[in-house]
C-alpha positions as CSV (number, residue, x, y, z in Angstrom):
1,M,21.5,-35.6,22.1
2,F,19.8,-32.7,23.8
3,P,22.3,-30.0,22.4
4,L,21.7,-31.3,18.9
5,R,17.9,-31.1,19.3
6,A,18.2,-27.6,20.8
7,S,20.3,-26.4,17.9
8,L,17.8,-27.9,15.4
9,V,14.9,-26.1,17.2
10,A,16.9,-22.8,17.2
11,A,17.7,-23.2,13.5
12,A,14.1,-23.8,12.7
13,L,13.0,-20.7,14.6
14,V,15.6,-18.6,12.8
15,V,14.3,-19.8,9.4
16,L,10.7,-19.3,10.4
17,G,11.5,-15.9,11.8
18,A,13.3,-14.8,8.6
19,G,10.4,-15.9,6.5
20,T,8.0,-13.9,8.6
21,A,10.2,-10.8,8.5
22,E,10.4,-11.0,4.7
23,A,6.6,-11.3,4.4
24,T,6.1,-8.1,6.4
25,V,8.2,-5.8,4.2
26,C,6.2,-3.1,2.4
27,V,6.3,-3.0,-1.3
28,A,6.3,0.9,-1.2
29,S,9.3,2.8,0.1
30,T,8.8,6.0,2.1
31,G,9.7,9.0,-0.1
32,G,8.9,7.2,-3.3
33,R,6.8,8.8,-6.0
34,V,3.9,6.8,-7.4
35,V,0.9,7.2,-9.7
36,L,-2.5,6.2,-8.3
37,A,-4.7,4.0,-10.4
38,S,-7.0,1.1,-9.6
39,D,-8.1,-1.7,-12.0
40,A,-9.0,-1.2,-15.7
41,V,-12.8,-1.5,-15.1
42,D,-12.8,1.3,-12.5
43,P,-9.5,3.1,-12.4
44,D,-10.4,5.8,-9.9
45,V,-8.9,5.4,-6.4
46,F,-10.5,6.0,-3.0
47,L,-8.2,8.1,-0.9
48,W,-9.3,7.2,2.6
49,D,-9.0,9.7,5.6
50,S,-7.8,6.9,7.9
51,R,-5.9,3.7,7.7
52,T,-8.6,1.9,9.8
53,R,-11.3,2.9,7.4
54,L,-9.2,1.7,4.4
55,V,-8.6,-1.7,6.1
56,D,-12.3,-2.1,7.0
57,Y,-13.4,-1.2,3.5
58,A,-10.9,-3.7,1.9
59,A,-12.3,-6.4,4.2
60,G,-15.8,-5.7,3.0
61,E,-17.0,-3.9,6.1
62,W,-18.6,-0.4,5.7
63,G,-21.8,1.1,6.8
64,N,-23.3,2.5,3.7
65,T,-22.4,4.5,0.6
66,R,-22.8,7.8,2.4
67,A,-20.2,6.7,4.9
68,I,-17.8,5.9,2.1
69,F,-18.2,9.3,0.5
70,A,-17.9,11.1,3.8
71,H,-14.4,9.6,4.4
72,T,-12.8,9.4,1.0
73,L,-11.7,11.6,-1.9
74,L,-11.9,10.1,-5.4
75,A,-8.6,10.5,-7.0
76,E,-8.5,10.2,-10.8
77,P,-6.2,7.6,-12.4
78,G,-2.7,9.1,-13.0
79,T,-2.8,11.3,-9.8
80,Q,0.7,11.6,-8.6
81,A,1.5,10.9,-5.0
82,L,4.4,10.7,-2.6
83,I,4.6,7.8,-0.2
84,V,4.8,9.0,3.4
85,S,4.0,5.7,5.3
86,C,3.5,2.1,4.7
87,V,2.1,-0.7,6.9
88,A,2.9,-4.1,5.5
89,G,0.0,-6.6,5.2
90,A,-2.4,-4.4,7.1
91,A,-5.3,-4.9,4.7
92,H,-7.0,-8.3,4.2
93,P,-9.2,-7.9,1.0
94,K,-12.4,-9.8,1.2
95,F,-12.4,-10.8,-2.5
96,A,-8.7,-11.4,-3.1
97,T,-6.1,-13.8,-1.9
98,G,-3.3,-12.5,0.2
99,D,-2.8,-9.3,2.2
100,E,-2.1,-5.9,0.9
101,D,-0.1,-3.0,2.4
102,A,-1.8,0.1,3.6
103,V,0.0,3.0,2.0
104,G,-0.1,6.6,3.4
105,V,0.4,9.1,0.6
106,K,0.5,12.9,0.0
107,V,-1.2,13.9,-3.3
108,M,1.2,15.8,-5.5
109,S,-1.1,16.7,-8.5
110,G,-4.7,17.3,-9.4
111,P,-7.5,19.0,-7.4
112,Y,-6.5,17.3,-4.1
113,R,-2.8,18.4,-4.3
114,G,-1.4,18.7,-0.8
115,R,-3.9,16.4,0.8
116,Y,-3.0,13.2,2.7
117,G,-4.8,9.8,2.7
118,W,-4.5,6.1,2.6
119,V,-4.7,3.7,-0.3
120,L,-4.0,0.0,-1.0
121,S,-0.6,-1.0,-2.4
122,S,-2.3,-2.4,-5.5
123,D,-3.5,1.2,-6.3
124,T,0.1,2.5,-6.4
125,H,2.1,2.3,-9.6
126,V,5.3,3.8,-10.9
127,R,6.1,5.0,-14.4
128,N,8.9,3.5,-16.5
129,G,8.4,0.1,-14.8
130,V,10.5,0.8,-11.7
131,P,9.0,-1.0,-8.7
132,A,7.5,1.0,-5.9
133,G,9.8,-0.6,-3.4
134,G,12.9,0.3,-5.4
135,S,15.2,3.1,-4.3
136,V,15.0,4.8,-7.6
137,V,11.4,5.6,-8.5
138,G,12.0,8.3,-11.1
139,T,12.8,11.9,-11.4
140,P,10.4,14.7,-10.8
141,R,10.4,15.4,-14.6
142,E,8.9,11.9,-15.2
143,F,5.9,12.7,-13.0
144,K,4.9,16.0,-14.6
145,R,1.9,16.0,-16.8
């Protein structure tokens, strides 16, 4: 009986481990091209200078407005970016259910072209409906304005 119980426990751990691994996969693939845009009410995107500050802000923790503006750039909706890093489930938004990925990007268009920063995965979008996690995110021609 003991070997049967041990194999059941081992099988349960494998299933639980697989579910956990799946939950920690980033929706954005490094090297993918995305367009930055927030929600319809306020489509500008805060481009944070550090992942820690992005995560704190998403959780509803920040000092004051001056601190926010000292550590962000305000990217216009439609700003093109290249994904350089992604940390799955790093942000825990205070006013939303579920976690979001912290996505490191390099800005490819607009006044902040060449700058790096961090955004939430919900602020990254692709043109032509190809998911950000997909291996094909479009050609450079699709991202020109």
